[in-house]
Biopython code that builds the backbone (N, CA, C, O; Angstrom):
import numpy as np
from Bio.PDB.StructureBuilder import StructureBuilder

atoms = [
    (1, "MET", "N", (139.768, 275.131, 75.243)),
    (1, "MET", "CA", (140.750, 274.873, 76.225)),
    (1, "MET", "C", (141.944, 275.774, 76.091)),
    (1, "MET", "O", (142.365, 276.030, 74.963)),
    (2, "ASP", "N", (142.516, 276.269, 77.150)),
    (2, "ASP", "CA", (143.629, 277.093, 77.225)),
    (2, "ASP", "C", (144.779, 276.129, 77.292)),
    (2, "ASP", "O", (145.026, 275.551, 78.350)),
    (3, "GLU", "N", (145.545, 275.915, 76.129)),
    (3, "GLU", "CA", (146.678, 274.913, 76.207)),
    (3, "GLU", "C", (147.796, 275.416, 77.019)),
    (3, "GLU", "O", (148.509, 274.570, 77.557)),
    (4, "THR", "N", (148.058, 276.654, 77.189)),
    (4, "THR", "CA", (149.133, 277.179, 77.967)),
    (4, "THR", "C", (148.958, 276.844, 79.491)),
    (4, "THR", "O", (149.901, 276.475, 80.191)),
    (5, "LYS", "N", (147.790, 276.988, 79.905)),
    (5, "LYS", "CA", (147.328, 276.682, 81.277)),
    (5, "LYS", "C", (147.318, 275.196, 81.460)),
    (5, "LYS", "O", (147.782, 274.728, 82.499)),
    (6, "TYR", "N", (146.818, 274.410, 80.519)),
    (6, "TYR", "CA", (146.830, 272.979, 80.668)),
    (6, "TYR", "C", (148.247, 272.529, 80.742)),
    (6, "TYR", "O", (148.583, 271.776, 81.656)),
    (7, "LEU", "N", (149.140, 272.948, 79.812)),
    (7, "LEU", "CA", (150.482, 272.430, 79.896)),
    (7, "LEU", "C", (151.256, 272.850, 81.111)),
    (7, "LEU", "O", (152.086, 272.072, 81.580)),
    (8, "LYS", "N", (151.043, 274.035, 81.660)),
    (8, "LYS", "CA", (151.626, 274.509, 83.009)),
    (8, "LYS", "C", (151.075, 273.527, 84.005)),
    (8, "LYS", "O", (151.873, 273.021, 84.793)),
    (9, "GLY", "N", (149.898, 273.222, 84.057)),
    (9, "GLY", "CA", (149.253, 272.322, 85.095)),
    (9, "GLY", "C", (149.925, 270.806, 84.917)),
    (9, "GLY", "O", (150.260, 270.119, 85.882)),
    (10, "PHE", "N", (150.060, 270.420, 83.598)),
    (10, "PHE", "CA", (150.690, 269.090, 83.360)),
    (10, "PHE", "C", (152.047, 269.059, 83.886)),
    (10, "PHE", "O", (152.400, 268.115, 84.593)),
    (11, "ASN", "N", (152.910, 270.103, 83.571)),
    (11, "ASN", "CA", (154.170, 270.095, 84.118)),
    (11, "ASN", "C", (154.295, 270.200, 85.528)),
    (11, "ASN", "O", (155.220, 269.626, 86.104)),
    (12, "ASP", "N", (153.445, 270.884, 86.147)),
    (12, "ASP", "CA", (153.456, 271.013, 87.557)),
    (12, "ASP", "C", (153.016, 269.705, 88.307)),
    (12, "ASP", "O", (153.599, 269.257, 89.294)),
    (13, "GLY", "N", (151.917, 269.156, 87.712)),
    (13, "GLY", "CA", (151.555, 267.836, 88.270)),
    (13, "GLY", "C", (152.502, 266.674, 88.232)),
    (13, "GLY", "O", (152.641, 265.882, 89.165)),
    (14, "TYR", "N", (153.188, 266.623, 87.010)),
    (14, "TYR", "CA", (154.295, 265.624, 86.891)),
    (14, "TYR", "C", (155.454, 265.886, 87.812)),
    (14, "TYR", "O", (155.978, 264.948, 88.414)),
    (15, "PHE", "N", (155.890, 267.168, 87.952)),
    (15, "PHE", "CA", (156.913, 267.552, 88.871)),
    (15, "PHE", "C", (156.478, 267.202, 90.283)),
    (15, "PHE", "O", (157.238, 266.533, 90.984)),
    (16, "THR", "N", (155.364, 267.590, 90.720)),
    (16, "THR", "CA", (154.882, 267.233, 92.061)),
    (16, "THR", "C", (154.784, 265.725, 92.327)),
    (16, "THR", "O", (155.236, 265.232, 93.361)),
    (17, "ALA", "N", (154.203, 265.030, 91.404)),
    (17, "ALA", "CA", (154.223, 263.553, 91.692)),
    (17, "ALA", "C", (155.660, 262.984, 91.812)),
    (17, "ALA", "O", (155.928, 262.078, 92.602)),
    (18, "LYS", "N", (156.488, 263.506, 91.066)),
    (18, "LYS", "CA", (157.848, 263.006, 91.093)),
    (18, "LYS", "C", (158.644, 263.295, 92.295)),
    (18, "LYS", "O", (159.224, 262.424, 92.944)),
    (19, "THR", "N", (158.649, 264.503, 92.555)),
    (19, "THR", "CA", (159.472, 265.100, 93.755)),
    (19, "THR", "C", (158.796, 265.337, 95.050)),
    (19, "THR", "O", (159.446, 265.394, 96.093)),
    (20, "MET", "N", (157.496, 265.477, 95.015)),
    (20, "MET", "CA", (156.774, 265.656, 96.334)),
    (20, "MET", "C", (155.521, 265.005, 96.446)),
    (20, "MET", "O", (154.501, 265.661, 96.654)),
    (21, "PRO", "N", (155.504, 263.635, 96.314)),
    (21, "PRO", "CA", (154.264, 262.847, 96.299)),
    (21, "PRO", "C", (153.395, 263.067, 97.554)),
    (21, "PRO", "O", (152.167, 263.015, 97.490)),
    (22, "ASP", "N", (154.077, 263.318, 98.714)),
    (22, "ASP", "CA", (153.254, 263.379, 99.846)),
    (22, "ASP", "C", (152.449, 264.787, 99.987)),
    (22, "ASP", "O", (151.443, 264.908, 100.686)),
    (23, "ILE", "N", (152.998, 265.767, 99.272)),
    (23, "ILE", "CA", (152.331, 267.060, 99.306)),
    (23, "ILE", "C", (151.021, 266.921, 98.544)),
    (23, "ILE", "O", (150.005, 267.472, 98.967)),
    (24, "ARG", "N", (151.024, 266.237, 97.491)),
    (24, "ARG", "CA", (149.779, 266.119, 96.648)),
    (24, "ARG", "C", (148.651, 265.654, 97.325)),
    (24, "ARG", "O", (147.533, 266.033, 96.974)),
    (25, "GLN", "N", (148.822, 264.819, 98.325)),
    (25, "GLN", "CA", (147.718, 264.149, 99.083)),
    (25, "GLN", "C", (146.918, 265.116, 99.963)),
    (25, "GLN", "O", (145.736, 264.938, 100.256)),
    (26, "SER", "N", (147.709, 266.218, 100.383)),
    (26, "SER", "CA", (147.138, 267.313, 101.233)),
    (26, "SER", "C", (146.546, 268.376, 100.408)),
    (26, "SER", "O", (145.908, 269.261, 100.979)),
    (27, "MET", "N", (146.698, 268.395, 98.988)),
    (27, "MET", "CA", (146.301, 269.473, 98.145)),
    (27, "MET", "C", (144.950, 269.298, 97.694)),
    (27, "MET", "O", (144.619, 268.160, 97.362)),
    (28, "THR", "N", (144.037, 270.317, 97.619)),
    (28, "THR", "CA", (142.758, 270.127, 97.203)),
    (28, "THR", "C", (142.568, 271.430, 96.200)),
    (28, "THR", "O", (143.127, 272.519, 96.332)),
    (29, "PHE", "N", (141.721, 271.076, 95.259)),
    (29, "PHE", "CA", (141.247, 272.189, 94.201)),
    (29, "PHE", "C", (139.945, 272.362, 94.584)),
    (29, "PHE", "O", (139.234, 271.367, 94.723)),
    (30, "LYS", "N", (139.413, 273.723, 94.822)),
    (30, "LYS", "CA", (137.968, 273.943, 95.081)),
    (30, "LYS", "C", (137.513, 274.889, 93.964)),
    (30, "LYS", "O", (137.970, 276.029, 93.886)),
    (31, "ASN", "N", (136.642, 274.424, 93.131)),
    (31, "ASN", "CA", (136.064, 275.266, 92.158)),
    (31, "ASN", "C", (134.483, 275.055, 92.129)),
    (31, "ASN", "O", (134.008, 273.921, 92.193)),
    (32, "VAL", "N", (133.768, 276.081, 92.038)),
    (32, "VAL", "CA", (132.277, 275.894, 91.907)),
    (32, "VAL", "C", (131.812, 275.565, 90.429)),
    (32, "VAL", "O", (130.785, 274.915, 90.233)),
    (33, "ASP", "N", (132.538, 275.996, 89.483)),
    (33, "ASP", "CA", (132.247, 275.651, 88.087)),
    (33, "ASP", "C", (132.976, 274.446, 87.458)),
    (33, "ASP", "O", (132.991, 274.238, 86.245)),
    (34, "GLY", "N", (133.519, 273.751, 88.284)),
    (34, "GLY", "CA", (134.162, 272.526, 87.728)),
    (34, "GLY", "C", (135.677, 272.800, 87.608)),
    (34, "GLY", "O", (136.147, 273.884, 87.953)),
    (35, "PRO", "N", (136.496, 271.712, 87.070)),
    (35, "PRO", "CA", (137.930, 271.827, 86.986)),
    (35, "PRO", "C", (138.311, 272.840, 85.882)),
    (35, "PRO", "O", (137.645, 273.029, 84.864)),
    (36, "THR", "N", (139.423, 273.447, 86.196)),
    (36, "THR", "CA", (139.937, 274.439, 85.111)),
    (36, "THR", "C", (140.898, 273.618, 84.344)),
    (36, "THR", "O", (141.146, 272.444, 84.618)),
    (37, "ASP", "N", (141.482, 274.351, 83.270)),
    (37, "ASP", "CA", (142.404, 273.588, 82.396)),
    (37, "ASP", "C", (143.611, 273.305, 83.059)),
    (37, "ASP", "O", (144.199, 272.256, 82.797)),
    (38, "TYR", "N", (144.114, 274.195, 83.984)),
    (38, "TYR", "CA", (145.215, 273.933, 84.863)),
    (38, "TYR", "C", (145.044, 272.710, 85.671)),
    (38, "TYR", "O", (145.944, 271.871, 85.735)),
    (39, "GLN", "N", (143.945, 272.583, 86.276)),
    (39, "GLN", "CA", (143.630, 271.369, 87.156)),
    (39, "GLN", "C", (143.592, 270.205, 86.194)),
    (39, "GLN", "O", (144.283, 269.239, 86.517)),
    (40, "LEU", "N", (142.943, 270.133, 85.130)),
    (40, "LEU", "CA", (142.976, 268.976, 84.312)),
    (40, "LEU", "C", (144.378, 268.605, 83.799)),
    (40, "LEU", "O", (144.694, 267.425, 83.645)),
    (41, "GLY", "N", (145.083, 269.462, 83.577)),
    (41, "GLY", "CA", (146.602, 269.328, 83.233)),
    (41, "GLY", "C", (147.307, 268.729, 84.281)),
    (41, "GLY", "O", (148.092, 267.798, 84.097)),
    (42, "PHE", "N", (147.025, 269.296, 85.536)),
    (42, "PHE", "CA", (147.781, 268.816, 86.778)),
    (42, "PHE", "C", (147.481, 267.375, 87.010)),
    (42, "PHE", "O", (148.366, 266.571, 87.305)),
    (43, "GLU", "N", (146.134, 267.032, 86.866)),
    (43, "GLU", "CA", (145.895, 265.557, 87.155)),
    (43, "GLU", "C", (146.535, 264.690, 85.993)),
    (43, "GLU", "O", (147.121, 263.648, 86.285)),
    (44, "ASP", "N", (146.442, 265.058, 84.845)),
    (44, "ASP", "CA", (146.935, 264.290, 83.766)),
    (44, "ASP", "C", (148.544, 264.189, 83.846)),
    (44, "ASP", "O", (149.126, 263.154, 83.524)),
    (45, "GLY", "N", (149.151, 265.228, 84.253)),
    (45, "GLY", "CA", (150.621, 265.170, 84.552)),
    (45, "GLY", "C", (150.961, 264.035, 85.696)),
    (45, "GLY", "O", (151.922, 263.276, 85.567)),
    (46, "GLN", "N", (150.184, 264.004, 86.688)),
    (46, "GLN", "CA", (150.358, 263.138, 87.772)),
    (46, "GLN", "C", (150.184, 261.757, 87.232)),
    (46, "GLN", "O", (151.020, 260.887, 87.474)),
    (47, "LYS", "N", (149.068, 261.520, 86.473)),
    (47, "LYS", "CA", (148.833, 260.191, 85.930)),
    (47, "LYS", "C", (149.856, 259.685, 84.934)),
    (47, "LYS", "O", (150.153, 258.495, 84.837)),
    (48, "GLU", "N", (150.420, 260.730, 84.142)),
    (48, "GLU", "CA", (151.525, 260.349, 83.261)),
    (48, "GLU", "C", (152.838, 259.817, 83.973)),
    (48, "GLU", "O", (153.504, 258.876, 83.541)),
    (49, "TYR", "N", (153.124, 260.534, 85.110)),
    (49, "TYR", "CA", (154.243, 260.112, 85.965)),
    (49, "TYR", "C", (153.976, 258.768, 86.536)),
    (49, "TYR", "O", (154.909, 257.965, 86.531)),
    (50, "LYS", "N", (152.824, 258.414, 87.029)),
    (50, "LYS", "CA", (152.545, 257.214, 87.593)),
    (50, "LYS", "C", (152.683, 256.128, 86.574)),
    (50, "LYS", "O", (153.324, 255.119, 86.868)),
    (51, "MET", "N", (152.102, 256.265, 85.343)),
    (51, "MET", "CA", (152.222, 255.313, 84.237)),
    (51, "MET", "C", (153.654, 255.030, 83.902)),
    (51, "MET", "O", (154.005, 253.860, 83.751)),
    (52, "GLU", "N", (154.525, 256.038, 83.773)),
    (52, "GLU", "CA", (155.894, 255.896, 83.516)),
    (52, "GLU", "C", (156.618, 255.073, 84.548)),
    (52, "GLU", "O", (157.424, 254.181, 84.283)),
    (53, "LYS", "N", (156.231, 255.480, 85.812)),
    (53, "LYS", "CA", (156.900, 254.868, 86.997)),
    (53, "LYS", "C", (156.519, 253.309, 87.046)),
    (53, "LYS", "O", (157.348, 252.466, 87.388)),
    (54, "GLU", "N", (155.244, 253.000, 86.690)),
    (54, "GLU", "CA", (154.798, 251.604, 86.663)),
    (54, "GLU", "C", (155.462, 250.835, 85.531)),
    (54, "GLU", "O", (155.715, 249.639, 85.675)),
    (55, "ARG", "N", (155.757, 251.496, 84.389)),
    (55, "ARG", "CA", (156.470, 250.880, 83.303)),
    (55, "ARG", "C", (157.923, 250.901, 83.575)),
    (55, "ARG", "O", (158.637, 250.302, 82.772)),
    (56, "GLY", "N", (158.484, 251.510, 84.603)),
    (56, "GLY", "CA", (159.875, 251.624, 84.845)),
    (56, "GLY", "C", (160.627, 252.416, 84.067)),
    (56, "GLY", "O", (161.802, 252.112, 83.862)),
    (57, "LEU", "N", (160.040, 253.609, 83.486)),
    (57, "LEU", "CA", (160.554, 254.574, 82.576)),
    (57, "LEU", "C", (160.909, 255.898, 83.507)),
    (57, "LEU", "O", (160.208, 256.234, 84.462)),
    (58, "SER", "N", (161.879, 256.465, 83.166)),
    (58, "SER", "CA", (162.224, 257.820, 83.789)),
    (58, "SER", "C", (163.276, 258.531, 82.868)),
    (58, "SER", "O", (163.865, 257.870, 82.012)),
    (59, "LYS", "N", (163.482, 259.666, 83.007)),
    (59, "LYS", "CA", (164.554, 260.416, 82.293)),
    (59, "LYS", "C", (165.876, 259.907, 82.584)),
    (59, "LYS", "O", (166.777, 260.065, 81.761)),
    (60, "ASP", "N", (166.088, 259.265, 83.764)),
    (60, "ASP", "CA", (167.351, 258.694, 84.057)),
    (60, "ASP", "C", (167.499, 257.288, 83.276)),
    (60, "ASP", "O", (168.622, 256.785, 83.269)),
    (61, "ASP", "N", (166.657, 256.752, 82.751)),
    (61, "ASP", "CA", (166.716, 255.595, 81.957)),
    (61, "ASP", "C", (167.321, 255.795, 80.587)),
    (61, "ASP", "O", (167.722, 254.859, 79.896)),
    (62, "PHE", "N", (167.370, 257.202, 80.193)),
    (62, "PHE", "CA", (167.966, 257.522, 78.885)),
    (62, "PHE", "C", (169.272, 258.225, 79.142)),
    (62, "PHE", "O", (169.412, 259.394, 78.782)),
    (63, "SER", "N", (170.202, 257.586, 79.730)),
    (63, "SER", "CA", (171.444, 258.059, 80.048)),
    (63, "SER", "C", (172.248, 258.096, 78.981)),
    (63, "SER", "O", (171.812, 257.707, 77.898)),
    (64, "ARG", "N", (173.560, 258.571, 79.107)),
    (64, "ARG", "CA", (174.558, 258.640, 78.027)),
    (64, "ARG", "C", (174.996, 257.124, 77.681)),
    (64, "ARG", "O", (175.273, 256.775, 76.533)),
    (65, "ASP", "N", (175.023, 256.364, 78.664)),
    (65, "ASP", "CA", (175.362, 254.871, 78.241)),
    (65, "ASP", "C", (174.365, 254.308, 77.330)),
    (65, "ASP", "O", (174.769, 253.574, 76.428)),
    (66, "ASP", "N", (173.066, 254.565, 77.451)),
    (66, "ASP", "CA", (172.114, 254.201, 76.564)),
    (66, "ASP", "C", (172.257, 254.719, 75.156)),
    (66, "ASP", "O", (172.004, 254.066, 74.143)),
    (67, "GLN", "N", (172.718, 256.048, 75.204)),
    (67, "GLN", "CA", (172.945, 256.768, 73.881)),
    (67, "GLN", "C", (174.138, 256.062, 73.159)),
    (67, "GLN", "O", (174.115, 255.839, 71.949)),
    (68, "LYS", "N", (175.185, 255.724, 73.974)),
    (68, "LYS", "CA", (176.300, 255.128, 73.331)),
    (68, "LYS", "C", (175.908, 253.726, 72.850)),
    (68, "LYS", "O", (176.282, 253.302, 71.756)),
    (69, "ARG", "N", (175.198, 253.067, 73.636)),
    (69, "ARG", "CA", (174.738, 251.661, 73.141)),
    (69, "ARG", "C", (173.943, 251.836, 71.784)),
    (69, "ARG", "O", (174.174, 251.062, 70.854)),
    (70, "ASN", "N", (173.017, 252.838, 71.666)),
    (70, "ASN", "CA", (172.384, 253.115, 70.467)),
    (70, "ASN", "C", (173.255, 253.340, 69.305)),
    (70, "ASN", "O", (173.023, 252.826, 68.211)),
    (71, "LEU", "N", (174.262, 254.112, 69.543)),
    (71, "LEU", "CA", (175.252, 254.446, 68.521)),
    (71, "LEU", "C", (176.113, 253.262, 67.996)),
    (71, "LEU", "O", (176.520, 253.191, 66.836)),
    (72, "ASP", "N", (176.366, 252.281, 69.029)),
    (72, "ASP", "CA", (177.016, 251.109, 68.679)),
    (72, "ASP", "C", (176.229, 250.215, 67.542)),
    (72, "ASP", "O", (176.763, 249.532, 66.669)),
    (73, "LEU", "N", (175.028, 250.369, 67.743)),
    (73, "LEU", "CA", (174.004, 249.655, 66.780)),
    (73, "LEU", "C", (174.227, 250.113, 65.469)),
    (73, "LEU", "O", (174.076, 249.269, 64.586)),
    (74, "ASP", "N", (174.585, 251.374, 65.096)),
    (74, "ASP", "CA", (174.678, 251.911, 63.882)),
    (74, "ASP", "C", (175.855, 251.416, 63.183)),
    (74, "ASP", "O", (175.816, 251.489, 61.955)),
    (75, "ARG", "N", (176.831, 250.956, 63.696)),
    (75, "ARG", "CA", (178.038, 250.618, 63.050)),
    (75, "ARG", "C", (177.834, 249.372, 62.130)),
    (75, "ARG", "O", (178.778, 248.924, 61.480)),
]
sb = StructureBuilder()
sb.init_structure("model")
sb.init_model(0)
sb.init_chain("A")
sb.init_seg("    ")
for serial, (resi, resn, name, xyz) in enumerate(atoms, 1):
    if name == "N":
        sb.init_residue(resn, " ", resi, " ")
    sb.init_atom(name, np.array(xyz, "f"), 0.0, 1.0, " ", f" {name:<3s}", serial, name[0])
structure = sb.get_structure()
């Protein structure tokens, strides 16, 4: 497996699911020999975003307020 292509696909899939969910429904991958590493990563990236969304997690959840709150626990 080409990890570079998989990672690129994962990041693109995550970004697409987050910012352009309607576009993904119109996208199709056509390969005679089966899915590529990029396609596998793309699908996994979308799945990861959906799982995080279902759990209520996002990068916005880790704001500076949360970081301050964690620092307060160390006192």
